[in-house]
DRENPA-3360 file (N, C-alpha, C; in nm, 2 decimals, always signed):
BEGIN
1 = MSHPAFDI = +0.08/-0.12/+0.00/+0.00/+0.00/+0.00/+0.09/+0.12/+0.00 ~ +0.05/+0.22/-0.08/+0.13/+0.35/-0.09/+0.10/+0.43/+0.03 ~ +0.19/+0.53/+0.06/+0.17/+0.62/+0.17/+0.05/+0.70/+0.15 ~ -0.03/+0.72/+0.26/-0.16/+0.79/+0.25/-0.14/+0.94/+0.20 ~ -0.02/+1.00/+0.22/+0.00/+1.13/+0.18/-0.01/+1.15/+0.03 ~ +0.00/+1.04/-0.04/+0.00/+1.04/-0.19/-0.14/+1.00/-0.24 ~ -0.23/+0.98/-0.16/-0.37/+0.93/-0.20/-0.45/+1.05/-0.26 ~ -0.49/+1.03/-0.38/-0.57/+1.13/-0.45/-0.70/+1.06/-0.51;
9 = AGKTALVT = -0.73/+0.94/-0.46/-0.84/+0.87/-0.51/-0.97/+0.94/-0.48 ~ -1.06/+0.95/-0.58/-1.19/+1.01/-0.56/-1.19/+1.16/-0.60 ~ -1.07/+1.22/-0.62/-1.06/+1.36/-0.66/-1.10/+1.38/-0.81 ~ -1.15/+1.49/-0.84/-1.18/+1.53/-0.98/-1.07/+1.61/-1.03 ~ -1.02/+1.57/-1.15/-0.90/+1.65/-1.21/-0.94/+1.69/-1.35 ~ -0.91/+1.81/-1.39/-0.92/+1.86/-1.52/-0.78/+1.87/-1.59 ~ -0.76/+1.81/-1.70/-0.63/+1.81/-1.77/-0.65/+1.87/-1.91 ~ -0.60/+1.99/-1.93/-0.61/+2.05/-2.06/-0.51/+1.99/-2.16;
17 = GSSRGIGK = -0.55/+2.00/-2.29/-0.47/+1.94/-2.39/-0.44/+1.80/-2.37 ~ -0.54/+1.71/-2.34/-0.51/+1.58/-2.30/-0.56/+1.47/-2.39 ~ -0.58/+1.50/-2.52/-0.62/+1.39/-2.61/-0.50/+1.31/-2.66 ~ -0.38/+1.36/-2.64/-0.26/+1.29/-2.69/-0.14/+1.34/-2.61 ~ -0.02/+1.27/-2.64/+0.11/+1.31/-2.59/+0.11/+1.32/-2.44 ~ +0.18/+1.42/-2.39/+0.21/+1.43/-2.24/+0.08/+1.45/-2.17 ~ -0.02/+1.53/-2.22/-0.14/+1.54/-2.15/-0.22/+1.41/-2.13 ~ -0.22/+1.33/-2.24/-0.29/+1.20/-2.23/-0.22/+1.11/-2.13;
25 = ALAAGLLE = -0.09/+1.11/-2.12/-0.02/+1.03/-2.02/-0.04/+1.08/-1.88 ~ -0.05/+1.21/-1.86/-0.08/+1.26/-1.73/-0.22/+1.23/-1.69 ~ -0.32/+1.24/-1.78/-0.45/+1.20/-1.75/-0.46/+1.05/-1.71 ~ -0.39/+0.97/-1.79/-0.39/+0.82/-1.76/-0.33/+0.80/-1.62 ~ -0.23/+0.87/-1.58/-0.17/+0.85/-1.45/-0.27/+0.89/-1.34 ~ -0.34/+1.00/-1.36/-0.44/+1.04/-1.26/-0.55/+0.93/-1.25 ~ -0.60/+0.88/-1.36/-0.70/+0.77/-1.36/-0.65/+0.65/-1.28 ~ -0.52/+0.61/-1.31/-0.46/+0.50/-1.24/-0.46/+0.52/-1.09;
33 = AGCTVVLN = -0.44/+0.65/-1.05/-0.44/+0.69/-0.91/-0.58/+0.70/-0.84 ~ -0.68/+0.67/-0.92/-0.82/+0.67/-0.87/-0.90/+0.80/-0.88 ~ -0.84/+0.89/-0.96/-0.92/+1.02/-0.98/-1.03/+1.00/-1.09 ~ -1.12/+1.09/-1.08/-1.22/+1.11/-1.19/-1.15/+1.22/-1.28 ~ -1.13/+1.19/-1.41/-1.06/+1.28/-1.49/-1.15/+1.34/-1.61 ~ -1.13/+1.47/-1.62/-1.20/+1.54/-1.73/-1.10/+1.58/-1.84 ~ -1.11/+1.52/-1.96/-1.02/+1.55/-2.07/-1.06/+1.68/-2.14 ~ -0.97/+1.76/-2.18/-1.00/+1.89/-2.24/-0.92/+1.91/-2.37;
41 = GRDAVALE = -0.98/+1.97/-2.47/-0.91/+2.01/-2.59/-1.01/+2.08/-2.68 ~ -0.97/+2.11/-2.80/-1.06/+2.17/-2.89/-1.12/+2.07/-2.99 ~ -1.05/+1.96/-3.01/-1.09/+1.86/-3.10/-1.18/+1.75/-3.03 ~ -1.31/+1.77/-3.05/-1.41/+1.68/-2.98/-1.39/+1.54/-3.02 ~ -1.36/+1.51/-3.15/-1.35/+1.38/-3.20/-1.23/+1.31/-3.14 ~ -1.11/+1.38/-3.13/-0.99/+1.32/-3.07/-1.01/+1.30/-2.92 ~ -1.08/+1.39/-2.86/-1.11/+1.37/-2.71/-1.20/+1.25/-2.69 ~ -1.30/+1.23/-2.77/-1.39/+1.11/-2.76/-1.31/+0.98/-2.78;
49 = TTRAEFAA = -1.22/+0.98/-2.88/-1.14/+0.86/-2.90/-1.06/+0.83/-2.78 ~ -0.99/+0.93/-2.72/-0.92/+0.91/-2.60/-1.00/+0.86/-2.48 ~ -1.12/+0.93/-2.47/-1.21/+0.89/-2.36/-1.25/+0.75/-2.37 ~ -1.29/+0.70/-2.49/-1.33/+0.56/-2.51/-1.22/+0.47/-2.48 ~ -1.10/+0.50/-2.51/-0.98/+0.42/-2.48/-0.96/+0.40/-2.33 ~ -0.97/+0.52/-2.26/-0.96/+0.51/-2.12/-1.08/+0.44/-2.05 ~ -1.20/+0.47/-2.10/-1.32/+0.41/-2.04/-1.32/+0.26/-2.04 ~ -1.25/+0.20/-2.14/-1.25/+0.06/-2.15/-1.18/+0.00/-2.03;
57 = VHGGRVHV = -1.09/+0.08/-1.96/-1.02/+0.03/-1.85/-1.07/+0.09/-1.72 ~ -1.11/+0.22/-1.72/-1.15/+0.29/-1.60/-1.30/+0.32/-1.59 ~ -1.38/+0.27/-1.68/-1.52/+0.29/-1.67/-1.57/+0.44/-1.68 ~ -1.66/+0.47/-1.59/-1.72/+0.60/-1.59/-1.64/+0.71/-1.53 ~ -1.52/+0.69/-1.49/-1.44/+0.79/-1.42/-1.37/+0.89/-1.52 ~ -1.40/+0.88/-1.65/-1.34/+0.96/-1.75/-1.44/+1.04/-1.83 ~ -1.43/+1.17/-1.84/-1.52/+1.26/-1.90/-1.45/+1.35/-2.00 ~ -1.53/+1.42/-2.08/-1.48/+1.51/-2.18/-1.54/+1.65/-2.17;
65 = AAFDATDP = -1.46/+1.75/-2.18/-1.50/+1.89/-2.19/-1.43/+1.96/-2.30 ~ -1.49/+1.97/-2.42/-1.43/+2.03/-2.53/-1.45/+2.18/-2.53 ~ -1.35/+2.25/-2.50/-1.36/+2.40/-2.52/-1.22/+2.45/-2.54 ~ -1.21/+2.57/-2.60/-1.09/+2.64/-2.64/-1.03/+2.71/-2.51 ~ -0.92/+2.66/-2.47/-0.86/+2.71/-2.34/-0.80/+2.85/-2.36 ~ -0.80/+2.90/-2.48/-0.75/+3.04/-2.51/-0.86/+3.14/-2.52 ~ -0.98/+3.10/-2.51/-1.10/+3.18/-2.53/-1.16/+3.21/-2.39 ~ -1.16/+3.33/-2.34/-1.21/+3.36/-2.20/-1.35/+3.31/-2.18;
73 = AAVAAGVA = -1.44/+3.34/-2.27/-1.58/+3.30/-2.26/-1.60/+3.15/-2.26 ~ -1.53/+3.08/-2.35/-1.54/+2.94/-2.36/-1.48/+2.87/-2.23 ~ -1.38/+2.93/-2.18/-1.32/+2.88/-2.05/-1.42/+2.89/-1.94 ~ -1.48/+3.01/-1.92/-1.57/+3.03/-1.81/-1.69/+2.93/-1.82 ~ -1.74/+2.92/-1.94/-1.86/+2.82/-1.96/-1.81/+2.68/-1.94 ~ -1.70/+2.65/-1.99/-1.65/+2.51/-1.99/-1.62/+2.46/-1.84 ~ -1.55/+2.55/-1.76/-1.52/+2.51/-1.63/-1.65/+2.50/-1.54 ~ -1.75/+2.59/-1.57/-1.88/+2.59/-1.50/-1.95/+2.46/-1.53;
81 = DVEEETGP = -1.94/+2.41/-1.65/-2.01/+2.29/-1.69/-1.94/+2.17/-1.62 ~ -1.81/+2.17/-1.62/-1.73/+2.06/-1.55/-1.78/+2.05/-1.41 ~ -1.78/+2.16/-1.34/-1.81/+2.16/-1.19/-1.96/+2.12/-1.17 ~ -2.05/+2.15/-1.26/-2.19/+2.12/-1.25/-2.21/+1.97/-1.28 ~ -2.14/+1.92/-1.39/-2.17/+1.79/-1.44/-2.09/+1.68/-1.37 ~ -1.96/+1.71/-1.34/-1.87/+1.61/-1.29/-1.83/+1.63/-1.14 ~ -1.83/+1.75/-1.10/-1.80/+1.77/-0.95/-1.69/+1.88/-0.94 ~ -1.67/+1.92/-0.81/-1.57/+2.02/-0.78/-1.43/+1.98/-0.83;
89 = IAILVNNT = -1.36/+2.07/-0.90/-1.23/+2.04/-0.95/-1.13/+2.06/-0.84 ~ -1.06/+1.95/-0.80/-0.96/+1.95/-0.69/-0.82/+1.96/-0.75 ~ -0.80/+1.92/-0.88/-0.67/+1.92/-0.94/-0.69/+1.97/-1.08 ~ -0.61/+2.07/-1.11/-0.60/+2.12/-1.25/-0.46/+2.11/-1.31 ~ -0.45/+2.05/-1.42/-0.33/+2.03/-1.49/-0.33/+2.12/-1.62 ~ -0.26/+2.23/-1.62/-0.25/+2.32/-1.74/-0.14/+2.26/-1.83 ~ -0.19/+2.19/-1.93/-0.09/+2.12/-2.02/-0.10/+2.17/-2.16 ~ -0.21/+2.24/-2.20/-0.22/+2.29/-2.34/-0.09/+2.36/-2.39;
97 = GAQFRAPL = -0.04/+2.32/-2.50/+0.08/+2.38/-2.55/+0.10/+2.35/-2.70 ~ +0.19/+2.43/-2.76/+0.23/+2.41/-2.90/+0.37/+2.46/-2.92 ~ +0.43/+2.42/-3.03/+0.57/+2.45/-3.06/+0.58/+2.49/-3.21 ~ +0.64/+2.60/-3.24/+0.68/+2.64/-3.37/+0.82/+2.67/-3.38 ~ +0.90/+2.61/-3.47/+1.04/+2.63/-3.47/+1.08/+2.71/-3.60 ~ +1.15/+2.82/-3.58/+1.20/+2.90/-3.69/+1.31/+3.00/-3.63 ~ +1.40/+3.03/-3.71/+1.50/+3.14/-3.67/+1.43/+3.26/-3.63 ~ +1.48/+3.33/-3.53/+1.41/+3.45/-3.47/+1.38/+3.55/-3.58;
105 = LEFTYEDW = +1.48/+3.57/-3.67/+1.46/+3.67/-3.78/+1.35/+3.64/-3.88 ~ +1.31/+3.52/-3.88/+1.20/+3.47/-3.97/+1.07/+3.44/-3.90 ~ +1.07/+3.45/-3.77/+0.95/+3.42/-3.69/+0.84/+3.52/-3.71 ~ +0.72/+3.47/-3.74/+0.61/+3.56/-3.78/+0.54/+3.61/-3.66 ~ +0.48/+3.73/-3.67/+0.40/+3.79/-3.56/+0.29/+3.70/-3.53 ~ +0.23/+3.64/-3.63/+0.11/+3.55/-3.60/+0.15/+3.43/-3.52 ~ +0.26/+3.37/-3.55/+0.31/+3.25/-3.48/+0.35/+3.29/-3.34 ~ +0.41/+3.41/-3.32/+0.44/+3.45/-3.19/+0.32/+3.46/-3.10;
113 = HRLLDTNL = +0.21/+3.52/-3.15/+0.09/+3.53/-3.07/+0.02/+3.40/-3.05 ~ +0.03/+3.31/-3.15/-0.03/+3.17/-3.13/+0.04/+3.10/-3.02 ~ +0.17/+3.11/-3.01/+0.24/+3.05/-2.90/+0.20/+3.11/-2.77 ~ +0.20/+3.25/-2.76/+0.16/+3.31/-2.64/+0.02/+3.27/-2.59 ~ -0.07/+3.27/-2.68/-0.21/+3.23/-2.64/-0.22/+3.09/-2.60 ~ -0.15/+3.00/-2.67/-0.16/+2.85/-2.64/-0.09/+2.81/-2.52 ~ +0.04/+2.86/-2.51/+0.12/+2.81/-2.40/+0.11/+2.89/-2.27 ~ +0.07/+3.02/-2.28/+0.07/+3.10/-2.16/-0.07/+3.15/-2.12;
121 = TSAFLVGR = -0.14/+3.21/-2.22/-0.27/+3.27/-2.19/-0.37/+3.16/-2.14 ~ -0.36/+3.04/-2.20/-0.45/+2.93/-2.16/-0.43/+2.90/-2.02 ~ -0.31/+2.89/-1.97/-0.29/+2.86/-1.82/-0.34/+2.97/-1.73 ~ -0.33/+3.10/-1.78/-0.38/+3.21/-1.70/-0.53/+3.20/-1.69 ~ -0.60/+3.18/-1.81/-0.74/+3.18/-1.81/-0.80/+3.06/-1.74 ~ -0.75/+2.94/-1.77/-0.81/+2.82/-1.70/-0.77/+2.82/-1.55 ~ -0.65/+2.86/-1.52/-0.61/+2.87/-1.38/-0.69/+2.96/-1.30 ~ -0.72/+3.08/-1.36/-0.80/+3.18/-1.29/-0.94/+3.13/-1.26;
129 = EVARRMAP = -1.00/+3.07/-1.37/-1.14/+3.03/-1.36/-1.15/+2.92/-1.26 ~ -1.06/+2.82/-1.26/-1.07/+2.71/-1.16/-1.04/+2.76/-1.02 ~ -0.94/+2.85/-1.01/-0.90/+2.90/-0.88/-1.02/+2.97/-0.81 ~ -1.10/+3.04/-0.89/-1.22/+3.11/-0.84/-1.31/+3.02/-0.77 ~ -1.31/+2.89/-0.81/-1.40/+2.79/-0.75/-1.32/+2.72/-0.63 ~ -1.20/+2.70/-0.65/-1.12/+2.64/-0.54/-1.11/+2.73/-0.42 ~ -1.10/+2.86/-0.44/-1.08/+2.95/-0.33/-1.18/+2.94/-0.21 ~ -1.31/+2.94/-0.25/-1.41/+2.93/-0.14/-1.40/+2.80/-0.06;
137 = RGHGKIVN = -1.35/+2.69/-0.13/-1.34/+2.56/-0.07/-1.22/+2.55/+0.02 ~ -1.12/+2.64/+0.00/-1.00/+2.65/+0.08/-0.89/+2.55/+0.05 ~ -0.90/+2.49/-0.07/-0.79/+2.39/-0.11/-0.80/+2.37/-0.26 ~ -0.69/+2.32/-0.31/-0.68/+2.29/-0.46/-0.54/+2.28/-0.50 ~ -0.52/+2.20/-0.61/-0.38/+2.18/-0.66/-0.39/+2.22/-0.81 ~ -0.30/+2.31/-0.85/-0.28/+2.35/-0.99/-0.14/+2.32/-1.03 ~ -0.13/+2.24/-1.14/+0.01/+2.20/-1.19/+0.02/+2.25/-1.33 ~ +0.11/+2.34/-1.35/+0.14/+2.39/-1.49/+0.25/+2.32/-1.55;
145 = VCSLQSEV = +0.23/+2.27/-1.68/+0.33/+2.20/-1.75/+0.43/+2.30/-1.81 ~ +0.54/+2.32/-1.75/+0.64/+2.41/-1.80/+0.74/+2.34/-1.89 ~ +0.87/+2.36/-1.88/+0.96/+2.30/-1.98/+1.10/+2.32/-1.93 ~ +1.19/+2.23/-1.98/+1.33/+2.26/-1.97/+1.36/+2.40/-2.02 ~ +1.29/+2.44/-2.13/+1.31/+2.57/-2.19/+1.25/+2.68/-2.10 ~ +1.20/+2.65/-1.98/+1.17/+2.76/-1.89/+1.30/+2.82/-1.83 ~ +1.41/+2.75/-1.85/+1.54/+2.79/-1.80/+1.65/+2.81/-1.91 ~ +1.65/+2.72/-2.01/+1.75/+2.73/-2.11/+1.69/+2.72/-2.25;
153 = VRPGIAPY = +1.77/+2.75/-2.35/+1.71/+2.76/-2.48/+1.81/+2.72/-2.59 ~ +1.76/+2.67/-2.70/+1.85/+2.64/-2.82/+1.80/+2.73/-2.93 ~ +1.89/+2.75/-3.04/+1.85/+2.83/-3.15/+1.72/+2.78/-3.21 ~ +1.64/+2.88/-3.26/+1.51/+2.84/-3.33/+1.39/+2.83/-3.25 ~ +1.40/+2.85/-3.11/+1.28/+2.83/-3.03/+1.27/+2.94/-2.93 ~ +1.32/+3.06/-2.96/+1.32/+3.17/-2.87/+1.18/+3.21/-2.82 ~ +1.08/+3.22/-2.91/+0.94/+3.25/-2.86/+0.88/+3.14/-2.77 ~ +0.91/+3.01/-2.81/+0.86/+2.91/-2.72/+0.92/+2.92/-2.58;
161 = AATKGGLK = +1.05/+2.94/-2.58/+1.12/+2.95/-2.45/+1.06/+3.07/-2.37 ~ +1.03/+3.18/-2.44/+0.97/+3.30/-2.38/+0.84/+3.26/-2.31 ~ +0.76/+3.18/-2.38/+0.63/+3.15/-2.32/+0.65/+3.05/-2.20 ~ +0.74/+2.96/-2.21/+0.76/+2.87/-2.10/+0.83/+2.93/-1.98 ~ +0.92/+3.03/-2.01/+0.97/+3.11/-1.90/+0.86/+3.19/-1.84 ~ +0.77/+3.25/-1.92/+0.66/+3.32/-1.86/+0.57/+3.23/-1.78 ~ +0.55/+3.11/-1.82/+0.47/+3.01/-1.74/+0.53/+2.98/-1.61 ~ +0.66/+2.97/-1.61/+0.73/+2.95/-1.48/+0.70/+3.07/-1.38;
169 = MLTKGMCA = +0.71/+3.19/-1.43/+0.68/+3.31/-1.35/+0.54/+3.32/-1.31 ~ +0.45/+3.28/-1.41/+0.30/+3.28/-1.37/+0.28/+3.18/-1.26 ~ +0.35/+3.07/-1.26/+0.34/+2.97/-1.15/+0.37/+3.03/-1.02 ~ +0.48/+3.10/-1.02/+0.53/+3.17/-0.89/+0.43/+3.28/-0.85 ~ +0.38/+3.35/-0.95/+0.28/+3.46/-0.92/+0.15/+3.40/-0.87 ~ +0.11/+3.29/-0.93/-0.02/+3.23/-0.88/+0.00/+3.18/-0.74 ~ +0.12/+3.13/-0.71/+0.15/+3.09/-0.57/+0.13/+3.20/-0.48 ~ +0.19/+3.32/-0.51/+0.18/+3.44/-0.42/+0.04/+3.48/-0.40;
177 = DLGPLGIQ = -0.05/+3.47/-0.50/-0.19/+3.52/-0.48/-0.28/+3.41/-0.42 ~ -0.25/+3.28/-0.46/-0.34/+3.18/-0.42/-0.30/+3.09/-0.30 ~ -0.17/+3.10/-0.27/-0.12/+3.03/-0.15/-0.20/+3.06/-0.02 ~ -0.23/+3.19/+0.00/-0.30/+3.22/+0.12/-0.45/+3.17/+0.12 ~ -0.49/+3.12/+0.01/-0.63/+3.07/+0.00/-0.63/+2.92/+0.01 ~ -0.52/+2.86/+0.03/-0.51/+2.71/+0.05/-0.48/+2.64/-0.08 ~ -0.44/+2.71/-0.18/-0.42/+2.65/-0.32/-0.27/+2.64/-0.34 ~ -0.22/+2.52/-0.38/-0.08/+2.51/-0.42/-0.07/+2.51/-0.57;
185 = VNGIGPGY = +0.02/+2.59/-0.62/+0.04/+2.60/-0.77/+0.19/+2.57/-0.79 ~ +0.22/+2.47/-0.86/+0.35/+2.42/-0.90/+0.36/+2.39/-1.04 ~ +0.48/+2.36/-1.09/+0.50/+2.33/-1.23/+0.58/+2.20/-1.24 ~ +0.56/+2.13/-1.35/+0.65/+2.02/-1.40/+0.73/+2.07/-1.52 ~ +0.86/+2.05/-1.52/+0.94/+2.09/-1.63/+1.00/+1.97/-1.71 ~ +0.93/+1.92/-1.81/+0.98/+1.81/-1.88/+1.11/+1.85/-1.96 ~ +1.20/+1.76/-1.97/+1.31/+1.77/-2.06/+1.28/+1.73/-2.20 ~ +1.37/+1.65/-2.27/+1.34/+1.60/-2.40/+1.26/+1.47/-2.39;
193 = FETELTSA = +1.14/+1.47/-2.44/+1.05/+1.35/-2.43/+1.01/+1.31/-2.56 ~ +0.99/+1.17/-2.58/+0.94/+1.11/-2.70/+0.79/+1.13/-2.70 ~ +0.74/+1.21/-2.79/+0.59/+1.23/-2.81/+0.57/+1.25/-2.96 ~ +0.44/+1.25/-3.00/+0.41/+1.28/-3.14/+0.47/+1.41/-3.19 ~ +0.47/+1.51/-3.10/+0.53/+1.64/-3.14/+0.68/+1.64/-3.16 ~ +0.75/+1.55/-3.10/+0.89/+1.55/-3.11/+0.94/+1.43/-3.20 ~ +0.85/+1.37/-3.27/+0.89/+1.25/-3.35/+1.00/+1.28/-3.45 ~ +0.99/+1.39/-3.51/+1.09/+1.43/-3.61/+1.23/+1.45/-3.55;
201 = LVADEEFS = +1.23/+1.50/-3.43/+1.36/+1.52/-3.36/+1.42/+1.39/-3.31 ~ +1.33/+1.30/-3.26/+1.37/+1.17/-3.22/+1.43/+1.09/-3.34 ~ +1.37/+1.11/-3.46/+1.41/+1.04/-3.58/+1.54/+1.10/-3.64 ~ +1.58/+1.22/-3.60/+1.70/+1.29/-3.64/+1.81/+1.23/-3.56 ~ +1.89/+1.14/-3.62/+1.99/+1.07/-3.54/+2.10/+1.16/-3.48 ~ +2.13/+1.26/-3.55/+2.23/+1.36/-3.49/+2.18/+1.43/-3.37 ~ +2.06/+1.48/-3.38/+1.99/+1.55/-3.27/+1.97/+1.45/-3.15 ~ +1.92/+1.33/-3.19/+1.89/+1.23/-3.08/+2.02/+1.19/-3.01;
209 = AWVRGRTP = +2.13/+1.18/-3.08/+2.25/+1.14/-3.02/+2.30/+1.26/-2.92 ~ +2.27/+1.38/-2.97/+2.30/+1.50/-2.88/+2.22/+1.49/-2.75 ~ +2.09/+1.46/-2.76/+2.01/+1.45/-2.64/+2.06/+1.34/-2.55 ~ +2.09/+1.23/-2.60/+2.14/+1.12/-2.52/+2.27/+1.15/-2.45 ~ +2.36/+1.21/-2.53/+2.49/+1.25/-2.47/+2.48/+1.36/-2.37 ~ +2.39/+1.45/-2.39/+2.37/+1.57/-2.30/+2.30/+1.53/-2.17 ~ +2.23/+1.42/-2.17/+2.14/+1.39/-2.06/+2.21/+1.28/-1.97 ~ +2.24/+1.30/-1.84/+2.30/+1.20/-1.76/+2.23/+1.07/-1.76;
217 = AGRWGKVE = +2.10/+1.07/-1.78/+2.02/+0.94/-1.78/+2.05/+0.87/-1.91 ~ +2.10/+0.94/-2.01/+2.15/+0.87/-2.14/+2.03/+0.83/-2.23 ~ +1.92/+0.90/-2.22/+1.80/+0.86/-2.30/+1.70/+0.97/-2.31 ~ +1.61/+0.96/-2.40/+1.49/+1.05/-2.41/+1.40/+1.01/-2.30 ~ +1.32/+1.11/-2.25/+1.22/+1.08/-2.15/+1.10/+1.00/-2.22 ~ +1.04/+0.92/-2.14/+0.91/+0.86/-2.18/+0.80/+0.93/-2.10 ~ +0.68/+0.95/-2.16/+0.58/+1.02/-2.10/+0.54/+0.97/-1.96 ~ +0.55/+0.84/-1.94/+0.52/+0.78/-1.81/+0.61/+0.83/-1.70;
225 = DLVGALIF = +0.73/+0.88/-1.74/+0.83/+0.93/-1.64/+0.78/+1.05/-1.57 ~ +0.67/+1.12/-1.62/+0.62/+1.24/-1.56/+0.51/+1.21/-1.46 ~ +0.46/+1.09/-1.45/+0.34/+1.06/-1.37/+0.37/+1.08/-1.22 ~ +0.49/+1.03/-1.18/+0.52/+1.03/-1.04/+0.53/+1.18/-0.99 ~ +0.59/+1.27/-1.07/+0.59/+1.41/-1.03/+0.45/+1.47/-1.02 ~ +0.37/+1.43/-1.11/+0.23/+1.48/-1.10/+0.15/+1.43/-0.98 ~ +0.17/+1.30/-0.95/+0.10/+1.25/-0.83/+0.14/+1.32/-0.71 ~ +0.27/+1.35/-0.70/+0.33/+1.42/-0.58/+0.27/+1.56/-0.57;
233 = LSSPASDF = +0.27/+1.63/-0.68/+0.22/+1.77/-0.68/+0.07/+1.78/-0.67 ~ +0.00/+1.67/-0.70/-0.15/+1.67/-0.69/-0.20/+1.62/-0.55 ~ -0.11/+1.58/-0.47/-0.15/+1.51/-0.35/-0.12/+1.59/-0.22 ~ -0.17/+1.54/-0.11/-0.14/+1.61/+0.02/+0.01/+1.61/+0.05 ~ +0.09/+1.52/-0.01/+0.23/+1.51/+0.01/+0.30/+1.65/-0.02 ~ +0.24/+1.73/-0.11/+0.30/+1.85/-0.15/+0.22/+1.97/-0.09 ~ +0.16/+1.96/+0.02/+0.08/+2.07/+0.08/+0.16/+2.19/+0.12 ~ +0.29/+2.17/+0.15/+0.38/+2.28/+0.18/+0.48/+2.31/+0.07;
241 = VNGQVLYV = +0.45/+2.26/-0.05/+0.53/+2.29/-0.17/+0.45/+2.39/-0.25 ~ +0.50/+2.50/-0.28/+0.43/+2.60/-0.36/+0.52/+2.69/-0.44 ~ +0.48/+2.72/-0.57/+0.56/+2.80/-0.65/+0.68/+2.74/-0.71 ~ +0.69/+2.61/-0.71/+0.81/+2.54/-0.75/+0.79/+2.48/-0.89 ~ +0.90/+2.46/-0.96/+0.90/+2.39/-1.09/+0.99/+2.26/-1.06 ~ +0.93/+2.15/-1.08/+1.00/+2.02/-1.06/+1.05/+1.97/-1.20 ~ +1.18/+1.98/-1.23/+1.23/+1.95/-1.36/+1.25/+1.79/-1.37 ~ +1.19/+1.74/-1.47/+1.19/+1.59/-1.50/+1.27/+1.58/-1.63;
249 = DGGMLSVL = +1.40/+1.58/-1.62/+1.48/+1.60/-1.74/+1.60/+1.50/-1.75 ~ +1.60/+1.40/-1.67/+1.71/+1.31/-1.67/+1.84/+1.37/-1.62 ~ +1.83/+1.49/-1.56/+1.95/+1.55/-1.51/+2.01/+1.66/-1.60 ~ +1.95/+1.68/-1.72/+2.01/+1.77/-1.82/+2.05/+1.91/-1.77 ~ +1.96/+1.97/-1.69/+1.98/+2.10/-1.64/+2.09/+2.11/-1.54 ~ +2.13/+2.00/-1.48/+2.23/+2.00/-1.37/+2.38/+1.99/-1.42 ~ +2.39/+1.96/-1.55/+2.53/+1.94/-1.60/+2.57/+2.02/-1.72 ~ +2.69/+2.05/-1.74/+2.74/+2.11/-1.86/+2.80/+2.01/-1.95;
% end
């Protein structure tokens, strides 16, 4: 039996951007821990496919809320629907994200704003709306999916790093405002992980060799590697942990 400090069974969790990749893996981890999980994204068809896959194992503990996390009105309506139909949100995982790679001198204004809206504004909007409901209850856990690029950067991803650095500071700012209300806001900072979005990088043997050589663990991350950190930050075990980013990067940030 696991330590009771890590028990989150019966809690309702909302995971944004959870039809695939890291968000899907985090949702799966919460389901395995006994949570009721609400999947979110804009693509209702993809969400339903993921819901059906999970429901085959976890039954009625998985739900869908299709709304645009970058649209204030849609967020307000969507969060209200989740609380009414599924129950009070005890855990929020802000995972919605995107990546566009281009040299800074060629990066378009439109793509800059798409990254800001998707990676940063979404966490502000959903976090604010959920926290408004957590605050009267006096407790809640918000986990923002940050990145290794919240701290360091490579050529071609300056705007992405700017959004993830902003998300790190939003996490700290949310801690300052929401901590006194009983809400813990922390981040998970994945390093280089194998997902659908990084498949081209994984297939690039030169880049993949660089990742393996640069990472003390000697490999790419697997999405399942993030689940333990999420369980910790979602559970009573982290009740006195606030405003932190837990980097899950195989040690990359620690070494030159």
